[in-house]
VEXNUSE-725454 format. One record per residue (C-alpha): x, y, z; residue in three letters; residue number from 0. Coordinates in steps of 0.2 Angstrom, whole numbers, plus 5000, padded with zeros to 4 digits. Each point is the difference from the previous one (the first is absolute). Layout:
BEGIN
 east north   up residu num
    X     Y    Z    ALA NUM
...
! end
This chain:
BEGIN
 east north   up residu num
 5095  4852 5056    MET   0
 4986  5011 4995    TYR   1
 4992  5004 4983    SER   2
 5008  5013 4989    ASP   3
 4983  5008 4997    LYS   4
 5000  5017 5010    GLU   5
 4982  5001 5003    GLN   6
 4999  4982 5008    ILE   7
 5014  5004 5012    ASN   8
 4992  5017 5005    ILE   9
 4984  4991 5003    LEU  10
 5008  4986 5010    THR  11
 5009  5012 5011    SER  12
 4985  5010 5003    LEU  13
 4989  4985 5004    LEU  14
 5012  4995 5013    VAL  15
 5001  5018 5007    ALA  16
 4981  5002 5001    HIS  17
 4998  4984 5010    GLY  18
 4994  4987 4987    VAL  19
 5007  4983 5007    THR  20
 4989  4987 4990    LYS  21
 4997  4998 4982    ALA  22
 4989  4988 4991    VAL  23
 5008  4996 4983    VAL  24
 4993  4993 4984    CYS  25
 5009  4991 4986    PRO  26
 5005  5009 4984    GLY  27
 5015  5006 4990    SER  28
 4996  5018 5000    ARG  29
 4999  5002 5019    ASN  30
 5015  4988 5003    ALA  31
 5012  5013 5003    PRO  32
 4989  5008 5013    ILE  33
 4997  4984 5009    VAL  34
 5019  4997 4999    HIS  35
 5003  5016 5009    ASN  36
 4987  4998 5013    LEU  37
 5007  4983 5005    ALA  38
 5018  5006 4999    GLU  39
 4998  5015 5012    CYS  40
 4997  4989 5015    GLY  41
 4988  5011 5008    ALA  42
 4984  4994 4990    ILE  43
 4994  4983 5002    ALA  44
 4993  4993 4984    CYS  45
 4985  4988 4998    TYR  46
 4997  4992 4983    PRO  47
 4982  4998 4994    ILE  48
 4997  4995 4982    THR  49
 4981  5006 4998    ASP  50
 5000  5019 5000    GLU  51
 4982  5000 5006    ARG  52
 5005  4989 5015    SER  53
 5015  5010 5002    ALA  54
 4991  5016 5003    GLY  55
 4989  4993 5013    PHE  56
 5015  4991 5008    TYR  57
 5009  5017 5002    ALA  58
 4983  5007 5006    LEU  59
 5000  4987 5014    GLY  60
 5018  5002 5005    MET  61
 4997  5019 5001    ALA  62
 4985  4997 5011    GLN  63
 5009  4988 5011    GLN  64
 5015  5010 5004    ASN  65
 4992  5018 4997    LYS  66
 5015  5004 4990    GLY  67
 5004  5005 4982    ARG  68
 5001  4985 4988    VAL  69
 5005  5001 4981    ALA  70
 4994  4989 4986    VAL  71
 5011  5000 4985    CYS  72
 4993  4994 4983    VAL  73
 5007  4999 4982    THR  74
 4993  5010 4985    SER  75
 4984  4998 4991    GLY  76
 4984  4993 5007    THR  77
 5009  4994 5016    ALA  78
 4997  5018 5007    LEU  79
 4981  4999 4996    LEU  80
 4998  4984 5009    ASN  81
 5004  5009 5016    LEU  82
 4985  5011 4998    ALA  83
 4988  4991 5012    PRO  84
 5013  4999 5014    ALA  85
 5004  5018 4997    VAL  86
 4982  5006 5001    ALA  87
 4998  4990 5016    GLU  88
 5016  5008 5007    ALA  89
 4994  5017 4995    TYR  90
 4983  4999 5009    TYR  91
 5008  4991 5015    GLN  92
 5013  5013 5001    ARG  93
 5015  4988 4999    VAL  94
 5017  5006 4995    PRO  95
 5005  4990 4985    LEU  96
 5014  5005 4989    VAL  97
 4996  4994 4982    ILE  98
 5017  4998 4990    VAL  99
 4997  4996 4981    SER 100
 5014  4998 4988    ALA 101
 4996  5007 4983    ASP 102
 5006  5001 4982    ARG 103
 5007  5017 4993    PRO 104
 4986  5012 4996    LYS 105
 5005  5000 4982    ALA 106
 4994  4982 4998    TRP 107
 4983  5003 5007    ILE 108
 4986  4996 4987    ASN 109
 5013  4994 4987    GLN 110
 4995  4981 5000    GLN 111
 5015  4996 5012    ASP 112
 4997  4986 5013    GLY 113
 4994  5004 5017    GLN 114
 4997  5019 4997    THR 115
 4986  5010 5005    LEU 116
 4998  5017 5008    PRO 117
 5005  4996 5018    GLN 118
 5004  5017 5007    ALA 119
 4982  5004 5007    ASP 120
 4992  4983 4997    ALA 121
 4994  4999 5018    LEU 122
 4991  5016 4999    GLY 123
 4991  5007 5015    PRO 124
 5004  4984 5010    LEU 125
 5016  5006 5005    VAL 126
 5005  5016 5010    LYS 127
 5015  5004 4989    LYS 128
 5006  4993 4984    ALA 129
 5018  5004 4993    VAL 130
 5010  4994 4985    SER 131
 5018  5001 5002    LEU 132
 5013  5008 4988    PRO 133
 5015  4989 4996    GLU 134
 5012  5011 5009    GLY 135
 5012  5003 4986    ARG 136
 5006  5017 5006    ASP 137
 5000  5011 5016    GLU 138
 4983  5007 4997    THR 139
 4992  4983 4996    GLU 140
 5007  4993 5016    ARG 141
 4994  5015 5010    TRP 142
 4983  4997 4992    HIS 143
 5000  4982 5004    CYS 144
 5005  5003 5018    ASN 145
 4986  5013 5002    ARG 146
 4986  4988 4992    LEU 147
 5005  4985 5011    VAL 148
 5000  5012 5015    ASN 149
 4983  5007 4995    GLU 150
 4992  4983 4998    ALA 151
 5006  4993 5016    LEU 152
 4995  5015 5010    LEU 153
 4983  4998 4993    ALA 154
 4998  4983 5008    LEU 155
 4994  5007 5017    ASP 156
 4996  5018 4996    HIS 157
 4983  5004 5006    HIS 158
 4996  4982 5002    GLY 159
 5009  4985 4993    ALA 160
 4998  4992 4983    GLY 161
 5009  4992 4985    PRO 162
 5012  5009 4988    VAL 163
 5006  4995 4983    HIS 164
 5018  5002 4995    ILE 165
 5002  4995 4981    ASN 166
 5018  4997 4994    VAL 167
 5003  5000 4981    PRO 168
 5016  4990 4996    LEU 169
 5010  5000 4984    SER 170
 5011  4985 4995    GLU 171
 5012  4993 5005    PRO 172
 4992  4995 5016    LEU 173
 5012  4988 5009    PHE 174
 5016  5009 5003    ARG 175
 5004  5000 5019    PHE 176
 5016  5009 5002    ASN 177
 4996  5014 5013    VAL 178
 5008  4996 5017    GLU 179
 4990  5011 5012    THR 180
 4983  5008 4999    LEU 181
 5001  5019 4998    PRO 182
 4997  5011 5015    ALA 183
 4983  5008 4997    GLN 184
 4992  5016 5007    ARG 185
 4985  4996 5011    ILE 186
 4987  5013 5000    ILE 187
 4990  5002 5017    ARG 188
 4983  5006 5003    ARG 189
 4995  5008 5016    LEU 190
 4981  5001 5004    VAL 191
 4999  5008 5016    PRO 192
 4984  4999 5010    ARG 193
 5003  5017 5007    SER 194
 5014  5010 4994    VAL 195
 5012  5002 5014    ASP 196
 5019  4998 5003    SER 197
 4998  4981 5004    ALA 198
 4990  4996 4984    ASP 199
 5013  5008 4988    ILE 200
 5015  4997 5010    HIS 201
 5011  4994 4985    PRO 202
 4997  5016 4991    LEU 203
 5002  5011 5015    LEU 204
 5017  4991 5004    THR 205
 5007  5004 4983    GLY 206
 4994  5018 5000    PHE 207
 5008  5003 5017    ALA 208
 5017  4992 4995    GLN 209
 5001  5009 4984    ALA 210
 5014  5012 4997    ARG 211
 4993  5006 4983    ARG 212
 4981  4998 5002    PRO 213
 4988  5006 4985    LEU 214
 4981  5002 5000    ILE 215
 4993  5000 4982    VAL 216
 4982  5005 4998    ILE 217
 4991  4997 4984    GLY 218
 4983  5005 4994    GLN 219
 4987  5003 5013    LEU 220
 4984  5011 5002    PRO 221
 5003  5018 5006    GLU 222
 5002  5001 5019    GLY 223
 5002  4981 5002    ALA 224
 5015  5001 5011    LEU 225
 5001  5012 5015    PRO 226
 5013  5013 4996    SER 227
 5006  5002 5018    ASP 228
 5005  4981 5000    CYS 229
 5009  5002 4984    ILE 230
 5009  5016 5006    GLY 231
 5006  4991 5016    ARG 232
 5006  4985 4990    LEU 233
 5010  5011 4988    ALA 234
 5011  5006 5014    SER 235
 5007  4982 5002    ARG 236
 4997  4993 4982    ALA 237
 5000  5005 4982    ALA 238
 4982  5002 4994    VAL 239
 4996  5001 4982    ILE 240
 4982  5003 4994    SER 241
 4995  5006 4983    GLU 242
 4985  5012 4995    VAL 243
 4989  4985 4999    LEU 244
 5000  4998 5019    SER 245
 5007  5017 5005    TYR 246
 5003  4994 5017    ALA 247
 5016  5010 5004    GLY 248
 5019  4997 4999    GLY 249
 5009  5000 4984    ILE 250
 4990  5002 4984    GLN 251
 5014  5002 4987    ASN 252
 5009  4983 5002    ALA 253
 4998  4995 4982    ASP 254
 5009  5015 4993    ASP 255
 5012  5000 5015    LEU 256
 5006  4982 4996    ILE 257
 5002  5005 4982    ALA 258
 5010  5015 5004    SER 259
 5013  4992 5011    LEU 260
 5016  4993 4993    PRO 261
 5000  4986 5013    ASN 262
 4982  4998 5007    ALA 263
 5005  4983 5008    ASP 264
 5007  5010 5014    THR 265
 4982  5002 5005    LEU 266
 4996  4982 5000    LEU 267
 4990  4995 5016    PRO 268
 5002  4984 5011    ASP 269
 4981  5000 5004    PHE 270
 4985  5004 4990    ILE 271
 4982  5003 5006    LEU 272
 4988  5001 4985    HIS 273
 4983  5007 5001    LEU 274
 4986  5004 4988    GLY 275
 4998  4996 4982    GLY 276
 5008  5005 4983    MET 277
 5016  5011 4999    LEU 278
 5003  5012 4986    ILE 279
 5020  5000 5000    GLY 280
 5008  4987 4989    LYS 281
 5017  5006 5006    ASN 282
 4994  4997 5018    LEU 283
 4994  4983 4997    LYS 284
 5016  4994 4991    ALA 285
 5010  5008 5014    PHE 286
 4991  4990 5014    LEU 287
 5001  4984 4990    ARG 288
 5019  5002 5002    ARG 289
 4998  4999 5019    ALA 290
 5001  4981 5000    SER 291
 5007  4999 5018    LYS 292
 4987  5011 5007    ALA 293
 4986  4993 5011    GLU 294
 4984  5005 4991    GLN 295
 4982  5000 5007    TRP 296
 4984  5004 4992    LEU 297
 4984  5006 5009    VAL 298
 4983  4998 4992    ASN 299
 4983  4995 5005    GLU 300
 4998  4985 4988    THR 301
 5015  4990 5005    GLY 302
 5004  4998 4981    GLU 303
 5018  4998 4995    VAL 304
 5006  5015 4990    CYS 305
 5019  4999 4998    ASP 306
 5003  5016 4992    THR 307
 5018  5001 5005    PHE 308
 5004  4982 4997    MET 309
 5007  4996 5017    HIS 310
 4984  4999 5011    LEU 311
 5003  4993 5017    THR 312
 4982  5000 5007    GLY 313
 4983  5008 5000    MET 314
 4989  5007 5014    VAL 315
 4982  4998 4996    GLU 316
 4994  5017 5008    SER 317
 4995  5017 4998    ALA 318
 5016  5011 4997    PRO 319
 4996  5012 5014    THR 320
 5000  4987 5013    ALA 321
 5017  4993 4995    VAL 322
 5007  5018 5000    LEU 323
 4994  5003 5017    ARG 324
 5009  4985 5006    CYS 325
 5016  5006 4991    CYS 326
 4999  5016 5010    LEU 327
 5002  4990 5016    LYS 328
 5015  4991 4993    THR 329
 5011  5013 4991    LEU 330
 5017  4995 4993    PRO 331
 5015  5006 5010    LYS 332
 5007  5017 4998    GLU 333
 5013  4995 4987    GLU 334
 4986  4998 4988    ALA 335
 4997  5019 5000    GLU 336
 5016  5002 4990    GLU 337
 4992  4990 4986    TYR 338
 4984  5010 5000    ALA 339
 5011  5016 5000    THR 340
 5009  4994 4984    LEU 341
 4983  4998 4991    TRP 342
 4993  5016 5006    ASN 343
 5015  5011 4996    ASN 344
 5002  4993 4982    ALA 345
 4981  5002 4998    SER 346
 5000  5018 5005    GLN 347
 5015  5004 4989    THR 348
 4991  4993 4985    LEU 349
 4984  5009 5005    GLN 350
 5009  5017 5000    GLN 351
 5008  4997 4983    GLN 352
 4982  4995 4993    ARG 353
 4993  5016 5007    GLU 354
 5014  5011 4993    GLN 355
 5001  4992 4982    GLU 356
 4993  5011 4986    GLU 357
 4991  4988 4988    LEU 358
 4996  5004 4982    PRO 359
 4982  4998 4994    PHE 360
 4997  4981 5003    SER 361
 4989  4988 5009    GLU 362
 5011  5001 5015    ALA 363
 4998  5020 5000    ALA 364
 4982  4998 4998    VAL 365
 4997  4989 5015    VAL 366
 5013  5009 5010    LYS 367
 4991  5017 4998    HIS 368
 4982  4992 5002    PHE 369
 5006  4992 5017    GLU 370
 5008  5016 5006    ALA 371
 4984  5010 4996    GLN 372
 4989  4986 5008    LEU 373
 5010  5002 5017    THR 374
 4993  5018 5001    ARG 375
 4982  4995 4996    ALA 376
 4987  5005 5013    SER 377
 4986  4988 4994    PHE 378
 4999  4981 5003    PRO 379
 5006  4989 4986    PHE 380
 5005  4982 4996    ARG 381
 5012  4996 4986    VAL 382
 5000  4984 4989    HIS 383
 5015  4997 4989    TYR 384
 5000  4988 4985    ALA 385
 5013  4986 4999    ASN 386
 5017  5001 4991    SER 387
 5009  5017 5000    LEU 388
 4987  5010 5009    PRO 389
 5000  4990 5016    VAL 390
 5019  5000 5000    ARG 391
 5000  5019 4999    LEU 392
 4988  5000 5014    ALA 393
 5012  4991 5011    ASN 394
 5013  5013 4996    ARG 395
 4990  5016 5003    TYR 396
 4983  4996 5009    ALA 397
 4998  5005 5018    HIS 398
 4984  4991 5004    HIS 399
 4992  4983 4998    HIS 400
 4998  4994 4982    VAL 401
 4987  4989 4993    GLY 402
 5005  4988 4986    CYS 403
 4994  4984 4992    ASN 404
 5016  4991 5006    ARG 405
 4993  4983 5003    GLY 406
 5006  4994 4983    VAL 407
 5007  5016 4993    ASN 408
 4990  5000 4984    GLY 409
 4997  5016 4990    ILE 410
 4981  4997 4998    GLU 411
 4987  5007 5011    GLY 412
 5010  5014 5009    SER 413
 4988  5014 4993    LEU 414
 4985  4990 5004    SER 415
 5006  4997 5018    THR 416
 5003  5018 5003    ALA 417
 4983  5004 4992    ALA 418
 4991  4988 5011    GLY 419
 5009  5008 5015    MET 420
 4995  5017 4996    SER 421
 4981  4995 5000    VAL 422
 5000  4997 5018    GLY 423
 5013  5013 5005    GLU 424
 4995  5017 5006    SER 425
 5018  5007 4997    GLY 426
 5009  5001 4984    LYS 427
 5007  4985 4992    VAL 428
 5015  5001 4989    PHE 429
 5006  4987 4987    CYS 430
 5017  5001 4994    VAL 431
 5002  4989 4985    ILE 432
 5011  4996 4984    GLY 433
 4993  5000 4983    ASP 434
 4999  4981 4996    LEU 435
 4990  4998 5017    SER 436
 4989  5014 4996    PHE 437
 4995  4996 4982    PHE 438
 4998  4981 5005    TYR 439
 4987  5005 5013    ASP 440
 4992  5015 4992    GLN 441
 4983  4993 5003    ASN 442
 5001  5004 5018    ALA 443
 4995  5018 4995    LEU 444
 4985  4993 4991    TRP 445
 4987  5001 5014    ASN 446
 4989  5012 5008    ARG 447
 5006  4997 5018    ASN 448
 5015  5012 4999    LEU 449
 5001  5017 5008    ARG 450
 5012  5014 5001    GLY 451
 5010  4993 5014    ASN 452
 5008  4988 4988    PHE 453
 5017  5007 4993    ARG 454
 5011  4992 4988    ILE 455
 5019  5003 4997    LEU 456
 5004  4992 4984    LEU 457
 5019  4997 4996    LEU 458
 5000  4997 4981    ASN 459
 5017  4995 4994    ASN 460
 4994  4992 4984    GLY 461
 5002  4982 5005    GLY 462
 5006  4988 5014    GLY 463
 5015  5011 5004    GLY 464
 5005  4989 5015    ILE 465
 5004  4986 4988    PHE 466
 5015  5010 4994    GLN 467
 5007  4999 5018    GLN 468
 5000  4982 5000    VAL 469
 5018  4993 5000    GLN 470
 5004  4993 4983    GLY 471
 4985  5006 4991    MET 472
 5005  5006 4983    PRO 473
 4996  5018 4996    SER 474
 4995  4999 4982    ASP 475
 4985  5004 4989    ALA 476
 4994  4982 5000    LEU 477
 5000  4999 5019    HIS 478
 4992  5017 5002    ARG 479
 4986  4995 4988    ARG 480
 4997  4982 5005    LEU 481
 5005  4999 5019    VAL 482
 4998  5018 5006    CYS 483
 4984  5003 4989    ALA 484
 5006  5016 4994    GLU 485
 4986  5012 4995    HIS 486
 4995  5019 4998    THR 487
 4983  4999 5008    THR 488
 4993  5013 5011    HIS 489
 4986  5001 5013    ALA 490
 4990  5015 4994    GLU 491
 4988  4991 4989    GLY 492
 4996  4987 5014    ILE 493
 4997  5014 5012    CYS 494
 4989  5010 4989    ARG 495
 4989  4984 4997    GLN 496
 4998  4997 5018    ASN 497
 4998  5018 5006    ASP 498
 5017  5001 5009    VAL 499
 5008  5017 5001    HIS 500
 5017  4999 4991    TYR 501
 5016  5009 5000    LEU 502
 5017  4996 4992    SER 503
 5017  5005 5006    ALA 504
 5015  4999 4988    CYS 505
 5013  5010 5010    THR 506
 5005  5002 5019    THR 507
 4991  5017 5001    ASP 508
 4984  4992 4993    GLU 509
 5001  4985 5011    MET 510
 5002  5011 5016    LYS 511
 4985  5010 4995    ALA 512
 4991  4985 4995    GLY 513
 5003  4991 5017    ILE 514
 4993  5015 5009    ASP 515
 4985  4999 4990    TRP 516
 4999  4981 5003    LEU 517
 5001  5003 5019    LEU 518
 4989  5015 5002    ASN 519
 4987  5002 4986    ALA 520
 4982  5000 5005    GLU 521
 4991  4987 4989    SER 522
 4984  4989 5000    GLU 523
 5008  4988 4987    ARG 524
 5017  4991 5001    PRO 525
 5015  5009 4993    ILE 526
 5016  4994 4992    LEU 527
 5017  5007 4997    LEU 528
 5010  4992 4987    GLU 529
 5019  5003 5000    CYS 530
 5006  4997 4983    ASN 531
 5017  4992 5001    LEU 532
 5000  4991 4983    ILE 533
 5017  5003 4992    PRO 534
 5000  5011 4985    ASN 535
 4983  5006 5002    GLN 536
! end
């Protein structure tokens, strides 16, 4: 029988799956349930050593002798620190040791409780990867635990071998062994092709070729990072989703589309190929996380585990274009066209509705008109959208690549980023920004480097309007003041002190005239159009 601790069972199952067959185990009560599992599973031979300093080197010698992965398991407290000399030796000799340390619950660190110290990163730069496992009390924690163990064990031989550290905080009671079988665990694979061809990424291509409902999802990428002809050909046999942060082709309005369908799950894929970085669409990510039965592959050049959709099958450490070229040689069967057609037809229907809708004076109306006019522009331009509502509206209405500080999605620095972009750009640079982002970053205008090619479209709705769209958020005076940062501030004074030409729009007609001015006015200094959307103003 196995421990009733979820994270111990997940760890044991994945140690076996990743080929760990030997473990050096040291005495202790906190690590006793881990040692029990290692011995009970029958796939890992356990070797007891009392002195942790000796145990570490003992495991080092075993790993050197059989050129395999060896674990060493210690209890909480200074037991882990006693492994440091052996871990340092393993790091510089590039030996794949798995350090497993039992730990006390985090709440008891520095509370004068026995055998407690900060263990999570105690081995510092001497390990290739360090993770500390959640207890696995719900589905999200179990997913997180699985992902962390996979990440650590994948790091054992990634770009050279070396030790990794898996810390396992355990709460009492410790010694209940009532689980009959280890849980089946997802094993994440990493392919590191020497040269990207069909043989090197065969598992991915096999899944793609056999899929009946293949989906390619493209996150944030630099403009022109993917060849449009390649995406166009793949879109004939697979559904392709790319947002404005990549603008690589395919379906752009997937997030709104999923929200608009009464039963979006009819579009769930059986295969997902994920390229690029961040996605805007919250609905899209939630939708793809429901595709639990789909084979899911990630392509990135770092080989890092990024399990955005929570069911990652494997990764290919490669440039995305090289993998897409291989996919073109191994297209899914013709039945997959029906799935792509389902997406494309639904997307076209929604797009037609968006084009025909008459919007009142609002943030959406401003961005829609701005983008419609921008499509007629005869001058070169780049557009940087701020986070929150502006970039979501860009994803609905823009027809070009969009820049955005989407790495961590903060509101700070959007105006400064766009300003910096304008300094080295010969064409016009537009920044579409909300009021909180603008006022937070107003010092971006306080410098002498800016020129007339910098144009700002300010959507001032008097606070963090998007917070009112968060499900469950109360809509009352208290939350508007303290959470949404409700205000009545305008940008005219800021523009005056920084020699920025200013215009305000309070109606649809004023907005349309203002956008024409923003796009076409000749100026040697930056110009700003503020659309006043503050209620009751």
